[in-house]
N, C-alpha and C positions, 0 to 999 in steps of 0.2 A: 324760650322756646316750648313750654306748654301753655303757655298765654296764645302761640301763633296756632298750633294745632286746635288749641278747644277753638278758635276765633275760624279757622278756615273750615271747620266740621260745623260749628253754628252756619256760614253762610251755606254752607252744602246743605243744608236743611231745609234754611228759608232760600232756594232756588230750587229745590226739586217739589217742594210744596206747592212750589206757582206754578198749577199744570199751565195756565193758558200764557206764561210769560216763558214759558221753557217753550210752547207752540211757535210763539212769535219768532225765540230767539237760534229755534232751529228748522221751521219748516216754512216760514215764509221768505226766507232767506231760498230754501230750494226753488221755493214756487218765483221767485222774479228771475234766477239763472237763467232755470228752464223758457222761459215767458220771452226775456231777454234776447235769447241767442235764437230760438225762433223765430222773432219779429227782426233781428237783426241781421240776423243768415242771409236774405235776400242782398241785402248790401254787398257782400264777398261774391256773389254769382256774377256771373258774366249778364251783360242786356240781354242775350241769346234766353237766359234759364229765368227771366220773367216773363217773355214774352208778351209784349207790350204792344200794345193794337196803334194803329197808325194812321188816317185819312192820307190819301195822297190821289192828286187832283193832277193828273198831265192833260197840261192843252198844248204842250210842244210836239208831240206826236213825230220826232225827230230822235237826231242822236244824243242828244244830252239828253231829253224824257227818257228816251231809253236809257241811257245810263246809268240813271239814278235810279228808275224802277227796279232794274237791274240788278244793280248791287246795294236795293235794300232786299227785293225779295230771294238771291243768295245767300245773303250775310245770315237770314234765318235769325236775326235779333227783333224783329216787329212779325207782327200780324196784319199786313198790306189788306187797306179798306176801300177800294176806288168804287163801290156801288152803293146805294141804298135803296131797301124796298125794289130791286130790280135797274134801277135806275141810275144815269151816273151822275157823280156827285160833285158840284157846283163851288166854286170858290165862299158861295154866301152860304151852302148847307155846309160847309166845313166849319168857318170860323163860328154858326152859330153851333155846331157839337161841340168843339173844342170849348169855347166857354161855357155851357152847360156841364162842363166834367164828364164827358161821355170818352172820351178820347183826349188823350193827354200831347199829342204831337195834329198838325196838318199843314202839309203841304204842297204849295200850291207855284207848280211850274209854269210861265208863262207862253202865250202863243210865241211862235217866231225865234225862242229861245236857240237853238242852235244856228238860227241861218246870222242872230247878229254874232255867235261867236265867231263865225266863220268870216265874216266880214270883218270882225278886230284883228283873222287873222291875216287877213288881206292886205288889210292896212299896217300892220306890220312888216310883211315881205315886200313890199310896194317903197317904205321906208328906208328897208335895208338895200333895197337894188335902183331906190332910185338914181343913184349917180352910173349905173350903168345905162342910162339910158336906154329899156329896155322895152319896147311899145306895147303899152295897156300897163305899164307897173306904176303908174301915176294918177291913173281914173282917181283911187282912195284914198285918204289916210286919216279921217275921220274914224273915232272910236265909237262903238256902242257898247250901251250896258245892258245887262238882263239885272232883273229882279225876280230874284225865287223867292216867295214871304214864303214862312215859318209861324204859323198861328201855334202857340206854345201856354198851353194850361198852366193859370200862375202859379198852383200847386206843386207844378213839376219844379225839381231838385237843379240846381245849378250844376251840378256835374254830371246830372244827365242831360242837359242841354249842352254844354259844352262835348260832351263823348259824339250826339246825333251833329252838332255842326263839323266837326273835325271830318268825320263819315263821309258829308255829304262836300267837303272842301276835297276829300281826298278822289270821290266820284268825278266832281267837274273838271278837279287839275290835272288827270290822268287824260280825260276830252278833249281837253285844250291841248296838250302835248300832242296827243293822235293828230288832230285835226292840223294845227302848224306841219306838224311832221308830215302830211299827204302834202300841204299846198307847197310846201316849201319846195316836196320832192319835187311835185310835181311844174314851180318853175325853174327849177334845173335843169329840168328834161326838157323845159322850151328852150334855155337857152343852148341848151347841148343836143341837139336831133338825133345823134346818138346812143345819147343816153338814154334806159327805158326808169322810168319812174321805180323808187324803190319801194318796196312792201314795208308797211310798219308795222315792227314787231314788240310788241309788249312784254319785256321781261324785267326783273327784280333784279339789281345787284346787289343791294345793300340789304342786308337781312338784319332783324332783330331776337338780342337771344335774353330772355329774362332770368336772372338768378340771384334766389337770396340768398344775400350775401350772410356767411357761416362763418367762426374762429375757428371752428375744428372740421370743415370738409364735411358736416351729415347737414343737411337744405333739410328746414319743415314747413313745410308751407304754410302760411298766415292763411287761417277761415276764423268764421264765428265763434268755433268754440276757443280758438285758442289767443281770441282776444277779449270774449266775454265772461269767461270763467275766471282769470285774476282779475278781470276788474268789477265784477257786482261779488267777489270774493273779498275785497279789500270796503267793497262798504259794507256787506254784512257786517263781518271782522269790525266795524266802524259801530255801528248800528246796536252794539253791547254798551256804547255809552247812555243810552239811555235808560234800561231799566239797573246798570250800574250809578249814575247820579241818583235814580229813584228810590233803592235801596239804602245809598246814606243820608238821603231827604227823611225818607220814614221811620228810618232809625230815630234819627233826631228830632222829630214830631213826636213820635211813639215814647222817648225818655228813656230809651235803650242808651245813647249815647252818655247818659250821668252814669248808669250802671258801672256802662265798659270804663267810666271813669276814676270808678274809684274800686277796681280790681290794679294788682300790680302791673307795669308794662308802661308801655308809650302808646300815644297816639298813631304812629307809623308801623308797629307793629298789628292793630288793626286795621291800617289802610293794605298794609302786605298783603291779608288773608283772605283780603276782596281781590286785589288784582291776580292772586294765585285762583281763585276758585272763575275768575270769570277770564282767564287768560288761558285757564282747562275749557272753558266754553266757545274760545276765538280758535282754540285748535278743534275739537271736537268740527265746528261749524266750516276750517277750513277742510279736516279729513273729508267729509258730506260733500263738500263743493268738488272735492277732484276725483270722488267718486261717481258723484253725479255727470261729470264730462267723462269719463273715462269708458261707463257701463251705462246710462242714463239715458242720455241722449244718442250715442248714434244707434240704440234701440230704436229713437226716434228718427232715424232717417238723419242725423247730423255726423257730422265730421267726432273723429275720436279724439280726445284731449293727448296731446305726445306730449309727456310730464320731460322726457329726457334723462340721462343720468346723471345729474350732479343732484339728486337724493338732499345730504346734509346742507349745500348750498338753500335749498325749497323750506327744508327745514327751520335756518335760522331766521331766513325770511319774517316765515309763516310768524315765528316768536316775537321778532322784533317788533312785527306790523301788530301782533296781541297786545304788547307790551305798551304801545303809544296807541290803542285805542283806549285800554282801562286808564292810564294815566290820563289822558283826558277826561275817560270819566271820572276820575275821582277829584279832577281841580274842579270840573263845571258841580259835581254834588257837593262838593265844600265849600264852593263859593254862591253856589244857589241858593233860596233862603224856601221857595213852594216849586210843586213837583212843576208848576206851570213855567216858572223861567226855567226849570233844569230842562223837560221834553221843548220847550219849544227853541229854546237856544240853542240844545242838543241839535235836535233836529235840521234848525234852517244850516246851524254850522258843517255839518256835516255833507250837507247836498252843496253848501260852496266849497268846501272841498273837495267833495268828486267832481265837482263842474270844472273847479281850475286846474284840478288833477288829472282829469282826461280820459274820467269815465264815459261821457257822452260823447263830447264832442274831443278827437287829435288837438292834443296840445298844441302842436306844430302850423294848426291852419289857425292857429289865435289870433290876434294881434301882437306885435310886439311887447307892449307893456303887460299882456294879459300874462305873456308865455314867461315873462320874470316871475313875475307873482306867483303863477304857477310853480316856480321852486322852491317854494316856503309852504305848500299842500303838502299833508303827510300822505294824502293819498295816493300822491303823482310821485312821491319815492318810493310805496309801495308798489303801484301798477310797474313803476320802471321796471322794478327788481323784477318783477315777475317777468314779464316783457323778454328780461333778459336771460331769466331762466327758458322759457317755455320759446322763444321766435329766435333765442341771438344764440343758444347752444352756452349760456354764461354759467361759470364756476363758482364758487365761492369768494373768489379775488372781485373777479368782476362785477356781485352785488354788495360788497361790503359797504362801497359808501355810502349806498341807500339803508341800508341796516346800523351803521354807526348815525348816519342821522335820524333814520326811526326811533335809536336806544336815547339819543339826545333828547329826542322829542318829548320821550318821555320821562325823563329826567327832570326836565326843564317843571312839564305838570306836575309831575310828583312835589318839587320843592314848592311851587306856586302853590299849592294845595295846602303840604306843610305851613308853610313863611303864613298861608294867609286863617287857617287851624291858630296860631299862635297868637298873632295880633286880635283873632277875636276873643278867645280866652283870657286875654290880658285885659279886657276893656271890663 
């Protein structure tokens, strides 16, 4: 026990004397979480908040062009641009402006687009009433097409493009329904002279209500803070692998390991002293991250982190994540022979774990094979556990699977380090 306490005290002195290392461990993760949350905050806001400029060239000057134009203006999603230097924008000008990256989207509505839709509606009505032998209903059955060109900046995200296309299809579908109803009503009025044409009434029968599912009934709205704080907390906790592995290699290079072997006790005791100190570092990082989410980010105009009522589950998951990170660091420091090996392998492996764990790209949109591989990333376990607590109101029972996986990962890494050390000493 005295050896363990002495080793812990020694590790504490080594840690606090390295001021540059402490700055990296505590200050850099704070900057990381602030910057990444600010950057990604826009992805959790609506397109309306982004106020994206769009070029609109309306050559139709009829119902379709008016429907699309009015829909875009009324939605307030975009800043619509129809002139440049006081002159109407042409298709060539729009294509050139989007190609140069000045605008993200350029929409070109062709001439006679509305007339083509009317002709299509008449063709459909003619086909429907052709068996009634009504005069004038067989004059035309061929359909026309309307090609609305949409110039898109190659740097535009696929999700934004899909949202725009859905909105445009909604505008045009509503207009087609209106034109069909009006022409259909007029045809019926011609068949029955005593019947006046029915006025088209646009109404919405089906409403969609978004409800974020929760096991407790308390709804927590997902936002940039709720997503980024746990994600980059896991990333920061695992980056203690680098100074921990470097500390082990430094002791080995300086001969401290040889002196420690002459003292009573085992290699495990020395390793647990490092694990204890760096686990404490991980917990301090975790507390700082929570404070940033609770107090600093709201002061910068971002949402406040909602921790939820399950504090025990949160602490248990943080401790398990710290154990997993320290175990990984001990294994790398034991196996690596140089600082370059430890820093390179440690940094790259953490980035891979983070990529697979959904830190940058959500796991659910990854290919099926990658999603299966993601199940083996310790950052995925920790991040999913934090999401259970922060976003799904999960309790300790909900995160027990993730906690067990993280502790198991820690045990495997520690066994690898102990086994490698025994084999290396036996040589």
